[in-house]
C-alpha positions in Angstrom: 12.6 25.0 8.1 14.8 22.0 8.0 18.2 21.6 10.0 21.3 22.0 8.2 23.3 18.9 8.1 26.0 19.9 10.1 23.7 20.9 12.9 22.0 17.4 12.7 25.3 15.6 12.9 26.4 17.5 16.0 22.9 16.8 17.8 23.0 13.2 17.0 26.5 12.2 16.8 28.7 14.9 18.0 31.0 15.1 15.2 31.7 13.8 11.8 34.3 11.2 12.9 31.6 9.5 14.9 29.0 9.4 11.9 31.6 8.0 9.8 32.2 5.4 12.4 28.5 4.9 12.7 28.4 4.5 8.8 31.6 2.1 8.8 29.4 -0.1 11.2 27.2 -1.2 8.3 30.2 -1.8 5.9 30.1 -5.8 6.0 28.9 -8.0 3.3 25.4 -8.3 4.5 24.6 -4.5 3.4 27.6 -2.9 1.8 28.3 -3.3 -1.9 31.9 -1.9 -2.0 32.1 1.0 -4.7 34.2 3.4 -2.2 36.7 5.5 -3.5 39.7 3.7 -1.4 41.7 7.0 -1.8 39.2 9.3 -0.3 37.3 6.9 1.8 34.2 8.0 3.9 35.8 11.2 5.3 35.4 12.9 2.4 32.0 12.3 1.7 29.3 15.3 2.6 27.4 15.4 6.0 24.0 15.2 4.1 25.3 12.0 2.3 26.3 10.1 5.4 23.4 10.9 7.0 21.4 9.6 4.1 23.4 6.6 4.1 23.0 5.9 7.9 19.2 6.6 7.9 18.8 3.9 4.8 21.2 1.3 6.2 19.5 1.9 10.0 16.1 1.4 8.2 17.4 -1.4 5.8 18.9 -3.6 9.0 15.6 -3.1 11.3 13.1 -4.2 8.4 15.1 -6.9 6.6 18.5 -7.8 8.1 20.3 -8.1 5.1 20.5 -6.9 1.4 19.7 -10.7 0.3 16.6 -10.5 2.3 15.7 -6.9 0.6 16.2 -8.4 -2.7 14.0 -11.1 -2.1 11.1 -8.8 -0.9 11.5 -6.9 -4.2 11.4 -10.2 -6.1 8.0 -11.2 -4.2 6.5 -8.0 -4.9 7.5 -7.9 -8.6 6.3 -11.6 -9.0 9.8 -12.5 -10.0 11.1 -14.8 -7.3 12.4 -17.2 -10.0 13.9 -14.9 -12.0 17.6 -15.5 -11.3 18.8 -12.9 -14.3 16.8 -10.1 -12.4 18.0 -11.3 -9.4 21.7 -11.0 -10.3 20.9 -7.6 -11.7 19.5 -6.6 -8.3 22.6 -8.3 -6.4 24.7 -5.4 -8.2 22.6 -2.6 -7.0 23.7 -0.4 -3.8 21.5 -0.6 -0.8 19.7 2.8 -1.6 18.7 2.0 -4.8 17.4 -1.4 -3.7 15.4 0.6 -0.8 13.8 2.9 -3.6 13.1 -0.1 -5.8 11.2 -1.7 -3.0 9.2 1.1 -2.2 8.3 1.7 -5.9 7.3 -2.3 -6.1 5.3 -1.9 -2.7 3.3 1.0 -4.2 2.7 -0.9 -7.5 1.5 -4.1 -5.5 -0.8 -1.9 -3.9 -2.1 -0.4 -6.8 -2.7 -3.6 -8.2 -4.5 -5.4 -5.7 -7.8 -3.2 -5.5 -7.9 -3.5 -9.3 -7.9 -7.0 -8.9 -10.7 -6.9 -6.1 -13.0 -5.2 -8.2 -12.8 -7.2 -11.2 -13.6 -10.3 -9.6 
């Protein structure tokens, strides 16, 4: 059975304020699209969402470094690297959505390769 989010927060970060600070560390222009409610802030976001954000930002930072490199990877997988309209559309998406798009594009690209090899 999976642990409760509060248990994971206490094990990894100690308390919620340290988790919020860890997520805020990723709030640079390299990764963050500012769509945060300025009145409430991250302190009012649930532990589960904060943990997911921290995990996603950590993964993207390790694999790609920045949002722009993640967008480039998606465009390359989709064979649309010269499509500026699609690039600008992707630039408006938040990092979790971009990571999901990358995973989907990677699966589609992997399924196309064996079919292309069999055809030749």
